[in-house]
N, C-alpha and C positions, 0 to 999 in steps of 0.2 A: 640806824644802820641795821639791816636784817642780816644775820649770819646764816648761811646755808650749811646744813650738815646732813650728808646722805651717804648710804653705802651702795656700791654697785658690784654685782657678781660677774666675773669674766669667765671665759671658757675653762681656765685651769683652776677654778674654784678658789682663787685667791681674791680676797676682799680688798678693794681699794676705797679708802675713806677720803672724801673730798670736802674740805671746808672752805666756805666761801665767805668773803668779806673783804673790805679794802685793806685791812691791816694784814691779811694772809696772802696778799699778792705775790710777794717774793718767795714765800714758801711754796706757793703753787707752781711758780715757774721752776723752781728747783726740782719739784716732783715730776713736772713734765719732761725735763731733760732726762731724768732717770728712766722714765718709761720709754723714751725713744732710744735711749742708748744702752738698755740693759744687756749685759753679756749673755750670749746664747750659745748653746752647744750645737755646733754645725756638723757633728759627727754622726747624728742619728736622724734617719728619715724612715718613718713608717711607710709600709707598702701602700696604705690607703690614704696617705697624706698628699694633698695637692699643693703645688707651688704655683706662683705666678710665672708667667712666661714672657721673656723679653720678645720683642717683635721681630727678632732675626729671621726666623723661618718664613714669616709672612712677607717680609721685605725681600727676602731671597727669592721666594717663588714669584712675587710680582716682577722682580727683575728678569727672571727666566722666561716669563710668559708675555713679555711686552711685545715680542715679534709674532704672536699668535692672534692678534686682532681680537682679544677678549676684553670687554669693557670692565673697568674697575667697579662699576655699579653692580654688574652681575657677579663678580668675585666677592664683593662685600655684602651681597644681599643676605639678610638674616643673621649677620654676625654681630651687629651692634658695634662694629668698628668704623671709626672715621679715617679715611685715607690720609687726611690732613693731620690727625693726631698721632699716627704711628710712626711718623718721622721724628718725634720728640724722643731724645735719648732716654728719658725717664718713663717712656710708655711701657706699661706692663699689661698683658692680656690674660684672660682666664682660659682654662682648658676648653670650655665650651665655645668660646670665640674662635679659638685656633681650629678646633675640630670642625666648626661650621665653615671656616674659610678654606681649609684643606679639602673638605668634601665638595665644596663649589669648584675649586681648582681642578680636582680629579675629574669631575664631571664635564667640565667646560673645555679642558685641554684638548688639542688636536694630536697630542703625542701620548699614546698609551705608556703606562709605566713611568709616570711622572716622578715618583719618588726615586726610582732606580736612576733616572737621567740626572735629577738635581744632585742626589747624594754622591754619585760617582764623579761629579765636576766640582765638588766642594774641596777647599784646601783648609789647612789649620787656620788661615786668616779668617775664614768664614765662621770659625768657632769663637771669635772674640778672644777675651782674656784667657779662656781655657785653652785656646790654640797656642797661645804664647807659652803657657804652662806645659803643654804637651811637648813642644819644641825643646824644652829644657830638661826633659826626662832622660834617664840613662839607658833604659831598655824598653822593650815593647810591654812587658809586664807592668812596669812603672807607669807607662802611658795609660794603659787600660785602668789601673788603679786610680790614677788622676782623673780620668773621664768618669768613672763610676762615682767618685766622691764629689765632683764638681759639675756634674752633667747639667744641673738646673741652670747654670749660668749661660749655657749655649742653647737655651730653649728646648732642651731635650723634653720629650713627652713620655719617657719610659724610665723606669729604674733598671740598672744593670746588675746581674749576678754572675760572677765568674767562678767556675769550679774546675778542678783538674782530677781526672781519673784514668789510670791505665794508660798514660801517655797522650791522652786527649784532653783538650781544654775546651770548655763550653761557655760561651757568652750568651746568657739568656736576657732577653729584653722584656720587662714586665710593666705594662701600662698600669698606673695607679688607679685609673678609672676607665670604663669602657670607651673605646675610641670610635665604635660603631662603623660607619662607612669610611672613615678616614684611616682605619687600621692598616690596610695594605700600603697606602702611600706613606704613612709614618714609619712603618717597619722597613719598608724598601729604602727610604731615605736614611734612616738610622744605620742600617746594616752596610749599605754601600759607602756612606760617608765614613764610617769607622774603618772599614777595609781600606778605602783609598788613603785615609790619614795614616794608618799604620804602615802601608806600603811606601808611602812617601817618606815617612820618618826613618824607616828601617832600610830603605832602598833594597827591600827583598819582597818577593811575592808572598802574600799570606797563604799558608798551606791549609786552605779550607777543605775539610773532608765531607761536611754535609750541612745543608741548610734545612731547618725545620720551621714551617710557618703555620700559625694557627688560624688560617682562613682559607676559604675555598680557592681553587685554582682559577686565576682569572683568564680572560680570553687571550691575553698577551703573554701567557706563562712561558713561552719559548724564549722571550727576551731575557729571562733570568740567567740562561746559560751564557749570554754575552757578558755578564757581570760576576757570575760565580761558576767556575769551571768544576762543578761537583754536583752530585745528586741533590735535587730539590724535593722535599716532602711537604705537601700541602695537607690541610686539615689535621695538623699535628696538635698535641696538647699545649705546646709552648712555641714561642718565637725564639729561635736560637741559632747561633753559628757554632759549629763544632770544628775545631782545627787542631793541628799537631801542637802538643804542649811545649815542645822545644822552642817554638817560635816566641814564647814569652821571654826567653833569655836573649833574644837578638838585640844587639846594641843599637842605640840612636847616636849617630855619629857626631851630631852638633850639641849633644848634652852639655848643660852649664849649671852646676849646682847652685851657684849664687842666684842666678836669674830664676831658677826653679823655685827657691824659697820665696823670692819676691812675687812671682807670679801666683803662687799658692795663697799668699796673704791676700792679694787682691781678689782672687777668686773666693776666698773665705768671706770677705767683706760683701761681695755681691751675692753670694749664696745666702748669707744671713738675711739679706734684704728680701730675697725671693721667698724663702722658706718660713721664716718666723713672722707670721702676720698678726699673732696675738698682740705683740707689742704695738703694732700699727693701730689696731682697734682701740687699744687703751689710750693712745695718743689722740685719736679722733674724738674719743669720748671726752678726754680732758679738754680739748679745744672747744667742744660743744658747751661745756660748763664754765669755761674760763670767764666769760663776760656777764656773769650774773644772769639777770632776766632778759638780757638783750641776745637771745640765742642767735647764732650765726647761721648763715646759709651754706650750702655745699661749696660755692664759689670762694667764700672767704676762708673756709677751713682748708680747702685746696691750696690757696695762696699762701697760707701759713706753713703748709707742708712742702711748699716749693714744687708742687706737681700740678697738672691740669685737672680740672673738674672731672673730665672724662676718665682720667687715670684714677682718681679718687673713687668714682663710681664703679670702675672695673675691679679695683682691689677689694671694695666692700662686697661687690657681688660674688667674688671668689669665696668670700667667708660667709656666703649665703645670708647676706644682710644688705641693707642700703642706708643711705644717709638719713632718709625720712624715718626709717624704722629706728635707727639709733637715737634720733632726736626724740621720737615718740616714747622709746623706752626710757630715756633720760627724764623726760617730763613725767612719766608715770611714776618712776622711782621717787622723785622729788615730791610729787603729789602725795604718795603714800607716806613719806616721811613726815610731811607737813601735817597731814591729818592725824597721823599716830602720835606725834610728839610736840605739837605746837598748839597755841590758842588762836592762830590765825583763822579768820572766817573764810568761807568759800570764795567771796569776792577778792579778798587779798591774795589767796593762793592762786586764783586765776591770773591776776595781774603779774605775780611773780614768775609764773610759768609762761608769760608772753601771750596769753589769750586776750582777744579784744574785749570779751565780756564773759559774764558768768555762764550764759546758756551754751556757748561754744565749748567752754571747759567742762561743763556737765555732760555734753554729748560725747566728748572725747573720753572722759573718765568712765562713762557707762560702757563704751566700746572696749576700753582696757580691762575693766574689772567686772562688768556685768551688773553694776548698781550705781546709784548716785553718790556723789562725795559725802553728803549728809548721812545717807544710810550706811556707808562704809565706816564713817567716824563713830556712829552709834554702836555698830556691831563690834568695832574695835575696842571701844570703851567698855562695853558689857563683857567681853572676853577678858579684858585686863582686870576688871573688878572681880570676876569669878576666879581668876588665877590668883589674886592677891588676898582675897577675903578668907580668913581662917574658917575652918569647919568646926563648928562648936558642938556638933552632935556626937 
């Protein structure tokens, strides 16, 4: 029996030691459960941190565009999204995919101001679990706080920052990554949807004083006045809504403290799934290593994670990696470990790493490291001898 022993560095610089052998199976299973269920802090999100996006907005836009005779093929062109897969409840998309879809939708629609139109027709039900949490809040201020804390669960593509100064409240929408041509549509949808939800919950018109938008004035700019009865400033430094601060104290008539706690707990669980993908990568790496030298394919790993293979690829792409890259990195680390600390010959190492023959392993290793396995072992041995030989001079 061959025991595998290797270390793998993950993005948070924590080292996970993985020991392989038949006798260690139960221990490995226990460690896998730990990696997938590790407690996470859901209260901190860096501005530059991207999260996975539920397919809510894509499905919502598809539904709204059905009567415009736009082909799904055109809407999904260049997005790497399958119309068949996004109807899966577990489907998660990357920012790049949703940006591409929204850009297509805005270009193809026969109705200018697509974001304005969609956002103004959304209800809290369209916000998913977050909508339920909003319905349970006691005031407009609490609703906004809940939105900002759990916005990822409703497929939001911006972070929100709320500030109050001299009787005015400012809700700034800050994308964590450039939204490019999709920016106007995203900001339109986010602002009108937020305004509509607050007015529905408070049964009071939102006293918006000014809208600042960080993009050029579109050809349909006059439409904005139909949704915001206030001055609109384009080419501004930030995307933000300025409104009277007293509105934050307006009551939500159907508030329910018990259901609010329950809804926030559900949102916390969903948010952790979307934001903390480091644990996901660790679990994928663990599943790659689980079966010894019978390395799995993407489909079998996805099945163990109870997601589709397309969702697996999407989530890995969001982390700027792929299943093949993770598999290659795993093989590389194991190869280096074998060459550094075992007496296995190159043919045996090639077999353990799942290569059909020595020549394929040599080609792959040269691509990874820049030299042959034998040369690497010789250099590694020489360096070790130099480091351990006492200096007698």
